MARZAFI-908213 format. One line per 3 residues: number of its first residue (from 0); for each residue z, y, x of C-alpha. Coordinates in steps of 0.02 Angstrom, whole numbers, plus 50000, padded with zeros to 5 digits. Last residue first. Example, Ala and Ser with C-alpha at 12.3 -4.5 7.8 and 13.67 -1.06 7.14 Angstrom:
2
1> 50357,49947,50684 | 50390,49775,50615
END
This chain:
861
860> 52414,48738,59162 | 52545,48859,59113 | 52697,48757,59163
857> 52612,48698,59321 | 52571,48871,59381 | 52746,48926,59349
854> 52820,48779,59443 | 52705,48806,59590 | 52755,48986,59600
851> 52940,48938,59602 | 52911,48805,59732 | 52820,48928,59844
848> 52961,49049,59827 | 53085,48912,59875 | 52985,48864,60027
845> 52974,49042,60085 | 53163,49066,60082 | 53253,49164,59950
842> 53258,49350,59917 | 53427,49417,59854 | 53469,49393,59675
839> 53466,49522,59537 | 53291,49476,59478 | 53342,49297,59455
836> 53464,49347,59322 | 53325,49422,59216 | 53222,49265,59241
833> 53366,49162,59182 | 53357,49253,59016 | 53526,49301,58944
830> 53478,49483,58924 | 53320,49442,58827 | 53141,49439,58903
827> 53072,49283,58823 | 53095,49353,58648 | 53080,49212,58523
824> 52958,49244,58381 | 52824,49127,58448 | 52937,48977,58430
821> 53014,48904,58586 | 52927,48765,58684 | 52870,48881,58822
818> 53044,48950,58835 | 53112,48775,58858 | 53013,48750,59017
815> 53077,48915,59079 | 53254,48871,59039 | 53245,48707,59131
812> 53167,48786,59283 | 53293,48927,59283 | 53435,48804,59261
809> 53386,48720,59421 | 53368,48886,59508 | 53538,48947,59444
806> 53628,48787,59489 | 53625,48829,59674 | 53675,49010,59647
803> 53798,48984,59506 | 53935,48870,59574 | 53953,48711,59474
800> 53932,48598,59626 | 54096,48665,59699 | 54184,48499,59684
797> 54105,48430,59842 | 54040,48578,59935 | 53950,48499,60083
794> 53893,48338,60004 | 53837,48423,59847 | 53741,48552,59948
791> 53640,48416,60035 | 53594,48327,59873 | 53535,48488,59795
788> 53422,48528,59945 | 53345,48355,59943 | 53310,48366,59759
785> 53233,48538,59779 | 53118,48479,59919 | 53056,48333,59812
782> 53021,48450,59667 | 52919,48566,59779 | 52811,48423,59844
779> 52769,48364,59668 | 52721,48540,59617 | 52604,48561,59769
776> 52513,48398,59729 | 52492,48445,59547 | 52415,48613,59595
773> 52293,48534,59718 | 52237,48403,59591 | 52213,48535,59458
770> 52103,48638,59575 | 51996,48486,59621 | 51972,48435,59439
767> 51920,48612,59391 | 51794,48621,59535 | 51716,48455,59484
764> 51699,48512,59304 | 51618,48678,59354 | 51491,48586,59464
761> 51447,48464,59325 | 51426,48601,59196 | 51307,48694,59313
758> 51205,48537,59354 | 51185,48494,59170 | 51132,48671,59125
755> 51003,48682,59268 | 50929,48512,59224 | 50910,48562,59041
752> 50823,48724,59090 | 50698,48628,59201 | 50660,48507,59059
749> 50632,48652,58941 | 50507,48730,59068 | 50410,48566,59083
746> 50403,48546,58896 | 50322,48717,58885 | 50382,48884,58828
743> 50249,49012,58785 | 50210,49163,58896 | 50026,49133,58918
740> 49960,49008,58795 | 49991,48824,58830 | 49873,48727,58945
737> 49752,48587,58906 | 49640,48536,59056 | 49591,48366,58990
734> 49733,48274,58902 | 49890,48235,59000 | 49966,48065,58955
731> 50058,48049,58789 | 50247,48066,58774 | 50240,48249,58725
728> 50097,48221,58603 | 50198,48186,58448 | 50307,48334,58492
725> 50169,48453,58441 | 50227,48612,58524 | 50276,48769,58433
722> 50249,48941,58506 | 50404,49029,58437 | 50516,48922,58546
719> 50697,48932,58491 | 50813,48913,58639 | 50907,48748,58635
716> 51079,48765,58557 | 51253,48747,58628 | 51400,48652,58548
713> 51423,48528,58688 | 51330,48392,58593 | 51169,48490,58598
710> 51085,48546,58440 | 50900,48501,58406 | 50773,48630,58350
707> 50704,48587,58179 | 50773,48743,58097 | 50647,48855,58190
704> 50501,48745,58143 | 50437,48856,58002 | 50420,49003,58124
701> 50257,48931,58195 | 50157,48957,58036 | 50013,48837,57990
698> 50092,48677,58051 | 50028,48526,58149 | 49949,48612,58299
695> 49773,48570,58359 | 49739,48419,58469 | 49625,48438,58621
692> 49502,48319,58703 | 49392,48345,58856 | 49213,48285,58869
689> 49129,48279,59041 | 49016,48427,59071 | 48836,48425,59014
686> 48695,48440,59140 | 48595,48601,59164 | 48469,48678,59046
683> 48310,48768,59093 | 48222,48876,59220 | 48284,49048,59166
680> 48463,48988,59168 | 48567,48876,59055 | 48742,48806,59073
677> 48824,48658,58986 | 48985,48632,58890 | 49084,48489,58811
674> 49232,48486,58691 | 49314,48347,58590 | 49433,48386,58445
671> 49589,48293,58386 | 49661,48361,58224 | 49837,48419,58181
668> 49771,48571,58089 | 49585,48588,58056 | 49488,48724,58148
665> 49451,48892,58068 | 49410,48992,58226 | 49332,48958,58398
662> 49358,49088,58534 | 49252,49094,58692 | 49289,49125,58876
659> 49181,49136,59034 | 49061,49273,58982 | 48911,49342,59079
656> 48796,49201,59023 | 48810,49247,58840 | 48881,49110,58729
653> 48787,48987,58619 | 48886,48881,58494 | 48847,48700,58451
650> 48933,48582,58329 | 48893,48406,58384 | 48750,48310,58301
647> 48628,48340,58444 | 48757,48267,58564 | 48737,48098,58481
644> 48896,48031,58397 | 49026,47942,58504 | 49137,48095,58532
641> 49189,48101,58350 | 49282,48258,58295 | 49156,48377,58373
638> 49132,48518,58498 | 48983,48585,58597 | 48975,48747,58697
635> 48807,48810,58761 | 48820,48937,58902 | 48688,49072,58928
632> 48587,49170,59056 | 48660,49095,59215 | 48573,49177,59362
629> 48497,49047,59475 | 48526,48876,59553 | 48694,48862,59461
626> 48754,48729,59581 | 48944,48753,59577 | 48939,48779,59390
623> 49023,48936,59321 | 49208,48924,59270 | 49277,48881,59100
620> 49377,48949,58952 | 49399,48895,58771 | 49519,48991,58659
617> 49577,48900,58504 | 49603,48956,58324 | 49685,48862,58180
614> 49860,48882,58252 | 49844,49073,58255 | 50001,49157,58323
611> 49951,49131,58504 | 49776,49058,58518 | 49786,48874,58556
608> 49719,48822,58725 | 49560,48734,58785 | 49505,48723,58969
605> 49338,48677,59050 | 49372,48687,59238 | 49188,48668,59289
602> 49019,48714,59218 | 48896,48570,59242 | 48794,48536,59397
599> 48608,48537,59436 | 48568,48704,59355 | 48380,48727,59321
596> 48286,48801,59466 | 48268,48979,59530 | 48142,49029,59661
593> 48189,49039,59844 | 48242,49205,59916 | 48155,49267,60072
590> 48213,49361,60226 | 48128,49402,60390 | 48226,49421,60552
587> 48157,49505,60706 | 48089,49385,60835 | 48194,49271,60944
584> 48175,49295,61131 | 48021,49227,61215 | 48000,49067,61312
581> 47920,49022,61477 | 47908,48845,61544 | 47732,48808,61480
578> 47714,48931,61337 | 47855,48950,61211 | 47860,49067,61061
575> 48015,49105,60957 | 48022,49136,60769 | 48152,49204,60649
572> 48195,49165,60468 | 48334,49221,60351 | 48367,49131,60189
569> 48416,49197,60018 | 48461,49063,59893 | 48394,49042,59716
566> 48361,48856,59745 | 48423,48772,59904 | 48297,48729,60039
563> 48216,48559,60072 | 48057,48636,60138 | 48009,48763,60271
560> 47822,48799,60272 | 47756,48856,60442 | 47632,48987,60497
557> 47546,49044,60656 | 47501,48868,60712 | 47574,48764,60855
554> 47730,48709,60763 | 47912,48672,60802 | 48056,48656,60679
551> 48229,48733,60667 | 48388,48727,60565 | 48523,48854,60599
548> 48706,48833,60557 | 48795,48952,60439 | 48933,49056,60520
545> 48859,49223,60467 | 48862,49165,60287 | 48762,49246,60146
542> 48595,49239,60237 | 48564,49052,60232 | 48484,48979,60388
539> 48316,48976,60473 | 48230,48932,60637 | 48045,48927,60679
536> 47994,48871,60853 | 47817,48912,60906 | 47726,48814,61041
533> 47586,48907,61128 | 47431,48826,61200 | 47314,48917,61319
530> 47169,48795,61333 | 47065,48889,61205 | 47050,49037,61321
527> 47119,49204,61266 | 46999,49350,61280 | 47098,49457,61158
524> 47259,49419,61246 | 47394,49319,61155 | 47561,49406,61184
521> 47539,49498,61019 | 47578,49340,60921 | 47574,49364,60732
518> 47687,49287,60600 | 47696,49175,60448 | 47840,49089,60357
515> 47811,48993,60195 | 47967,48956,60094 | 48006,48795,59999
512> 48148,48736,59885 | 48127,48832,59722 | 47943,48854,59756
509> 47829,48958,59867 | 47947,49091,59932 | 47865,49211,60055
506> 47932,49246,60229 | 47846,49371,60344 | 47862,49391,60532
503> 47757,49538,60589 | 47793,49506,60772 | 47812,49352,60883
500> 47924,49376,61036 | 47852,49441,61200 | 47876,49314,61338
497> 48034,49297,61439 | 48030,49315,61628 | 48130,49182,61719
494> 47989,49057,61701 | 47881,49147,61827 | 47740,49027,61861
491> 47672,49033,62037 | 47485,49018,62057 | 47383,48974,62211
488> 47481,48824,62269 | 47540,48811,62451 | 47466,48657,62536
485> 47487,48711,62718 | 47656,48786,62678 | 47713,48966,62686
482> 47535,49020,62654 | 47456,49157,62760 | 47407,49317,62670
479> 47577,49394,62696 | 47554,49366,62882 | 47437,49515,62884
476> 47588,49628,62848 | 47551,49765,62722 | 47618,49934,62773
473> 47797,49982,62725 | 47806,50134,62610 | 47870,50036,62460
470> 48011,49968,62567 | 48018,49783,62596 | 48136,49659,62515
467> 48277,49599,62625 | 48301,49412,62642 | 48443,49287,62642
464> 48446,49098,62646 | 48569,48969,62583 | 48562,48779,62554
461> 48669,48715,62412 | 48767,48550,62412 | 48716,48438,62267
458> 48735,48460,62081 | 48793,48323,61965 | 48780,48135,61930
455> 48634,48160,61811 | 48531,48238,61951 | 48536,48400,62050
452> 48458,48482,62202 | 48521,48645,62276 | 48442,48811,62327
449> 48531,48974,62363 | 48461,49148,62393 | 48551,49304,62454
446> 48458,49467,62427 | 48464,49627,62530 | 48374,49772,62447
443> 48234,49884,62513 | 48134,49861,62351 | 48221,49802,62194
440> 48163,49636,62125 | 48043,49607,61981 | 47987,49431,62033
437> 48062,49279,62117 | 47915,49169,62166 | 47947,48982,62171
434> 47889,48836,62275 | 47910,48649,62295 | 47905,48591,62114
431> 47903,48404,62080 | 48089,48392,62040 | 48083,48516,61898
428> 48137,48698,61906 | 48301,48781,61854 | 48333,48967,61877
425> 48496,49059,61912 | 48538,49244,61921 | 48688,49340,61989
422> 48762,49194,62086 | 48670,49207,62252 | 48773,49358,62308
419> 48732,49514,62411 | 48598,49568,62287 | 48560,49412,62186
416> 48487,49238,62190 | 48515,49060,62130 | 48385,48923,62122
413> 48431,48755,62043 | 48320,48607,62084 | 48265,48455,61984
410> 48299,48275,61935 | 48322,48210,62113 | 48364,48024,62122
407> 48440,47962,62284 | 48341,47836,62390 | 48229,47967,62472
404> 48368,48033,62586 | 48291,48182,62677 | 48318,48302,62534
401> 48161,48386,62464 | 48060,48521,62553 | 48065,48706,62513
398> 47967,48860,62467 | 48015,49039,62427 | 47916,49194,62384
395> 48023,49350,62365 | 47970,49490,62250 | 47964,49679,62232
392> 47908,49737,62405 | 47880,49564,62477 | 48004,49445,62557
389> 47950,49275,62626 | 48076,49134,62608 | 48082,48959,62683
386> 48205,48822,62636 | 48220,48653,62723 | 48291,48477,62700
383> 48357,48510,62526 | 48542,48466,62529 | 48590,48291,62475
380> 48578,48228,62298 | 48732,48189,62190 | 48798,48011,62182
377> 48780,47866,62060 | 48597,47908,62038 | 48525,47785,62164
374> 48340,47750,62155 | 48279,47593,62072 | 48183,47473,62182
371> 47999,47434,62207 | 47948,47602,62137 | 47839,47623,61981
368> 47670,47701,62012 | 47589,47840,61912 | 47411,47871,61851
365> 47334,47992,61728 | 47171,47948,61642 | 47083,48096,61564
362> 47122,48143,61384 | 47054,48049,61237 | 46930,48116,61109
359> 46990,48131,60930 | 47048,47993,60814 | 47008,47985,60630
356> 46984,48088,60472 | 47167,48095,60423 | 47198,48176,60592
353> 47229,48094,60761 | 47262,48151,60939 | 47218,48061,61101
350> 47321,48016,61256 | 47274,47929,61420 | 47385,47827,61536
347> 47368,47732,61700 | 47495,47616,61779 | 47524,47564,61961
344> 47651,47429,61999 | 47801,47421,62116 | 47915,47356,61981
341> 47837,47293,61820 | 47855,47390,61660 | 47985,47351,61527
338> 47993,47529,61466 | 47865,47661,61415 | 47948,47822,61359
335> 47846,47932,61243 | 47826,48119,61230 | 47762,48250,61108
332> 47827,48164,60953 | 47801,48273,60800 | 47647,48178,60742
329> 47724,48003,60750 | 47659,47881,60882 | 47526,47745,60895
326> 47533,47640,61056 | 47380,47559,61136 | 47348,47431,61272
323> 47215,47454,61404 | 47123,47315,61493 | 47187,47260,61663
320> 47128,47297,61841 | 47273,47419,61871 | 47400,47414,61732
317> 47348,47494,61571 | 47398,47627,61449 | 47315,47697,61293
314> 47420,47822,61196 | 47374,47866,61018 | 47444,48018,60931
311> 47486,48055,60751 | 47450,48153,60592 | 47384,48314,60669
308> 47338,48427,60524 | 47156,48477,60526 | 47015,48525,60645
305> 47132,48518,60797 | 47006,48613,60903 | 47051,48793,60862
302> 47237,48754,60878 | 47216,48689,61056 | 47259,48503,61065
299> 47443,48459,61051 | 47555,48457,61206 | 47592,48309,61319
296> 47728,48199,61395 | 47725,48020,61461 | 47889,47945,61527
293> 47878,47794,61643 | 47996,47646,61644 | 48032,47490,61750
290> 48071,47555,61926 | 48152,47712,61859 | 48108,47871,61765
287> 47934,47896,61837 | 47873,48055,61753 | 47695,48073,61692
284> 47609,48231,61629 | 47478,48271,61497 | 47461,48460,61485
281> 47343,48459,61337 | 47297,48338,61198 | 47112,48297,61184
278> 46981,48410,61104 | 46869,48399,60950 | 47003,48334,60834
275> 46934,48228,60692 | 46879,48326,60540 | 46953,48435,60403
272> 46853,48514,60263 | 46820,48700,60256 | 46949,48807,60168
269> 46893,48923,60027 | 46968,49086,59963 | 46891,49194,59827
266> 46885,49382,59846 | 46857,49487,59690 | 46677,49526,59645
263> 46583,49676,59713 | 46507,49810,59601 | 46325,49853,59631
260> 46223,49888,59785 | 46081,50015,59772 | 45969,50101,59645
257> 45827,49978,59665 | 45943,49835,59622 | 46094,49758,59706
254> 46209,49613,59667 | 46380,49588,59745 | 46474,49437,59811
251> 46642,49398,59890 | 46705,49259,60005 | 46868,49238,60101
248> 46871,49097,60230 | 47006,48975,60288 | 46963,48857,60431
245> 46967,48667,60437 | 46810,48661,60544 | 46726,48822,60592
242> 46572,48875,60497 | 46389,48845,60543 | 46333,48834,60362
239> 46343,48936,60201 | 46243,48850,60065 | 46179,48972,59935
236> 46158,48972,59747 | 46089,49089,59612 | 45928,49144,59696
233> 45908,49260,59844 | 46039,49298,59977 | 46064,49435,60106
230> 46210,49389,60220 | 46364,49488,60268 | 46485,49447,60410
227> 46670,49482,60423 | 46792,49447,60568 | 46973,49456,60508
224> 47023,49332,60644 | 47128,49206,60547 | 47048,49244,60378
221> 46867,49221,60429 | 46774,49340,60314 | 46611,49304,60222
218> 46521,49442,60124 | 46369,49383,60024 | 46238,49507,59964
215> 46126,49474,59816 | 45947,49516,59774 | 45824,49627,59681
212> 45915,49622,59514 | 45800,49694,59380 | 45873,49835,59276
209> 46046,49893,59232 | 46118,49722,59277 | 46248,49708,59140
206> 46326,49534,59128 | 46289,49509,59312 | 46186,49356,59361
203> 46273,49187,59380 | 46354,49113,59534 | 46351,48965,59655
200> 46418,48945,59833 | 46411,48785,59938 | 46521,48790,60095
197> 46480,48713,60264 | 46561,48664,60431 | 46690,48529,60390
194> 46580,48473,60244 | 46546,48517,60061 | 46676,48655,60037
191> 46656,48721,59860 | 46629,48902,59806 | 46618,48972,59629
188> 46569,49143,59559 | 46563,49138,59369 | 46481,49307,59343
185> 46408,49433,59465 | 46488,49605,59469 | 46398,49750,59384
182> 46225,49809,59431 | 46182,49987,59485 | 46107,50115,59364
179> 46267,50203,59319 | 46323,50258,59147 | 46443,50404,59154
176> 46615,50364,59224 | 46761,50299,59122 | 46903,50416,59077
173> 47078,50351,59115 | 47241,50385,59022 | 47398,50297,59083
170> 47534,50244,58962 | 47711,50228,59034 | 47753,50048,59067
167> 47805,49930,58928 | 47974,49844,58927 | 47974,49656,58931
164> 47869,49524,58846 | 47945,49352,58818 | 48092,49245,58868
161> 48004,49148,59007 | 47952,49311,59088 | 47814,49429,59034
158> 47776,49599,59113 | 47693,49737,59011 | 47559,49859,59072
155> 47490,50013,58984 | 47314,50084,58973 | 47239,50225,58870
152> 47051,50245,58871 | 46940,50400,58868 | 46754,50367,58856
149> 46610,50420,58968 | 46538,50244,58975 | 46608,50117,58851
146> 46712,49973,58916 | 46660,49791,58935 | 46778,49765,59082
143> 46963,49776,59124 | 46994,49729,59306 | 47172,49674,59344
140> 47299,49706,59481 | 47473,49646,59529 | 47443,49458,59532
137> 47610,49364,59540 | 47549,49219,59437 | 47357,49212,59433
134> 47250,49245,59280 | 47317,49416,59235 | 47319,49443,59049
131> 47206,49555,58944 | 47252,49652,58787 | 47168,49753,58651
128> 47238,49897,58550 | 47154,49948,58389 | 47199,50119,58318
125> 47041,50199,58383 | 47023,50385,58424 | 47043,50363,58611
122> 46994,50188,58661 | 47134,50060,58677 | 47212,49962,58818
119> 47350,49835,58842 | 47365,49752,59013 | 47470,49594,59011
116> 47565,49531,59164 | 47609,49349,59194 | 47752,49226,59216
113> 47880,49337,59301 | 48029,49225,59343 | 48196,49286,59280
110> 48278,49452,59247 | 48129,49542,59329 | 48226,49702,59359
107> 48133,49834,59461 | 47972,49780,59380 | 47823,49733,59491
104> 47710,49869,59563 | 47546,49916,59484 | 47357,49904,59500
101> 47216,49943,59379 | 47028,49912,59394 | 46925,50002,59263
98> 46759,49940,59192 | 46603,50003,59107 | 46561,50169,59188
95> 46665,50138,59341 | 46844,50175,59390 | 46929,50089,59537
92> 47112,50103,59589 | 47179,50154,59419 | 47368,50178,59434
89> 47523,50095,59359 | 47670,50147,59469 | 47803,50031,59401
86> 47806,49882,59283 | 47935,49905,59144 | 48097,49806,59143
83> 48102,49620,59121 | 48180,49537,58968 | 48347,49446,58963
80> 48461,49591,58916 | 48326,49662,58802 | 48369,49533,58672
77> 48216,49447,58603 | 48089,49540,58494 | 47995,49426,58375
74> 47820,49492,58345 | 47778,49542,58167 | 47659,49417,58094
71> 47470,49445,58075 | 47407,49320,57946 | 47223,49272,57941
68> 47169,49150,57805 | 47023,49032,57823 | 46868,48996,57721
65> 46720,48879,57710 | 46547,48905,57638 | 46387,48816,57594
62> 46218,48880,57535 | 46056,48814,57462 | 45905,48712,57516
59> 45809,48864,57575 | 45945,48911,57696 | 46119,48987,57684
56> 46284,48978,57780 | 46436,49077,57720 | 46593,49088,57831
53> 46734,49159,57728 | 46884,49260,57788 | 47041,49282,57683
50> 47156,49426,57729 | 47248,49513,57869 | 47145,49635,57973
47> 47254,49780,57915 | 47396,49720,58027 | 47294,49746,58185
44> 47189,49628,58292 | 47118,49707,58450 | 46949,49621,58450
41> 46894,49511,58305 | 46771,49373,58348 | 46671,49286,58210
38> 46579,49126,58256 | 46404,49084,58190 | 46267,49134,58312
35> 46371,49103,58467 | 46462,49266,58441 | 46462,49379,58287
32> 46568,49531,58332 | 46695,49632,58235 | 46776,49758,58355
29> 46625,49853,58418 | 46536,49825,58254 | 46465,49684,58147
26> 46476,49717,57958 | 46590,49594,57869 | 46530,49571,57689
23> 46665,49600,57560 | 46743,49457,57459 | 46914,49466,57541
20> 46827,49466,57709 | 46650,49398,57717 | 46549,49324,57858
17> 46363,49291,57876 | 46267,49140,57935 | 46083,49096,57926
14> 46035,48914,57907 | 45917,48817,58022 | 45788,48730,57912
11> 45857,48604,57911 | 46045,48609,57932 | 46192,48636,58049
8> 46339,48756,58050 | 46502,48753,58150 | 46609,48905,58107
5> 46741,48958,58232 | 46850,49109,58195 | 46893,49204,58354
2> 47049,49305,58392 | 47087,49451,58507 | 47259,49524,58543
END
């Protein structure tokens, strides 16, 4: 690092100035220099340079002084996780006696946007290290000057991003050359475009000329063609004239003396000013759409004659014998539909292009006539009236005439052809075309050809012809030189053959939402005429999704800047060229990633939960923002008790960008807190999330609430929940994204358990009632049957009603009912038990057994 103390001195007579450090006179040297007569410059400041510096001015009238203190602090070292890695492959590309030019490759891990590179260098034997920064962002080379000849220097390079300096490269030792006699580079080279065809260049002599400078040499290179010219120049300024309008040039200078040319300056780029177009639009064509409208189409002027960005087009149109009217169109419009014209009238049109400087020359007048009546397009066209073919060795030339009915619209023709079938290949041509040459066919092969007209209603009936291409050994037939038609054109465009796609496609990010795409076109011959216009279509989409939709734009230049892109997103680009009716395939894909931008959305799903077993601690979690626009380097979490205070007064905690959870300790119990969060990347801070609120638990230890659990009326207990819930909040609406800790019971779970218990008890109760009802019903039926049986026996036996068997069952019931009422000490299995007597009887009927079982069930129910 270099510093300079400024000391402004004035007086009569002019005072002399000297500097002192801590009371000692500063002696000028390589590292302590007096500049401007009074300022002190210290090169390669080190810790030992700290102290008080005094500027002392003296003249005959007396002296005056002022002082300043120099403090050299220790540099703050940020975390290495956000700093770039070391630049790679540092090498000297040019070594002279007093300067060294270094180049390097960018770091493998930039960890942000590289702001600049610093080159640190020191001479062997000195403990002072100086530094120089690159002047342009992204520059990967730097020339270090003012070195000593035949001296050993150590160089190292450090990359800087928005967080600070990164890791240093490995030191490189370079020995300067012995003193040379040629001049160094000129100083303060500047170039300004003064007109569309001239550039004014100024410079200052080299800092070290090594003798008288005999002259200067200017090198001027046209960027688009790479053509370079050099001019011998005298003086310290030169006006370069005869240049192309709106063209980019690279300029460099060198001085020479009697020993030869010196060191060249770096290239500077200048673009000549724009001007009005010097040529009209090309390929102007007219299409009569109906009796009241005509469509005018054109292509932009040749690229070398546009002389700037085309901002619009002017169309002048007129009816015969009338003055012209004018329409102004947008720059991307290459056609215009004139409506409301008169039927059966003749109209003329001419087109001119515009730049910011004005309007260029117009095209020739083109004339078309509207028909008296509109043609019919409610039905498809008829067959072409004729089709003629002439086979050659590798091609077939065909010509035709339109359908005989002139009242039906014909929009164009469809040609089909193939070996033995006309459906292998198809080609569409416009309605004005009457010929076509089918190229690249196989010799000695039989081809079938079809031709049909079409319009918006559909395709008409085809007309067929067949032809056999000639053998390679067949002699030339003189008839080949005769035209098929009297007015056969001389050239036949082959629109079925694709052009070569653009090559060398490169995509370079310019900003967070713009990428510049450039390419080369090898299909352009070296002796290309200016009238050969090519239209390039650039398409792009995001690279991370194969189903993403393409966007496309057209241009006539060899570069295009795509805008409106997403930050920190990789895009793929490809280019296609179109000339007349021929188009190429898409080029190979080039990729570019837009620069980062500050996040445009807040982190989502902000959630706060109590840490299990620690009521005073909460765990906050979130998800990254949807529009991060870059790598998230940190999250800033805010929380407070009062959400209405400014955000700067909230408690703030910074979390690393690779984490999505954070623990906050020592919160107050039973307190409502508000939480917000925002994300940060290398470009800045994103928006804050909406606040969410969370209430901490009421008690310190969860087990203190074990006795507070309510008891159910049926004698059961609710399960004890070790993770207590603040019941004061159970009836409140949901707050934010609050969720209980994993594994803890929640009010929703207790509600589900209560429902299950109630349903189970209800089902058991219903089943018990049904079973009792069935048993009672069976007992009642059995008693009725017994009564009927007893009554019947009484009638039959009369006085014999005391016999044992009938009375035994009745007595058995009575005895068994009495046994249940006996004390516990009574033996129910004694000798006199009715049950014992029943065992000696013969089996009874089914109804009696059922009655007995029903009685037992009833007695024990």
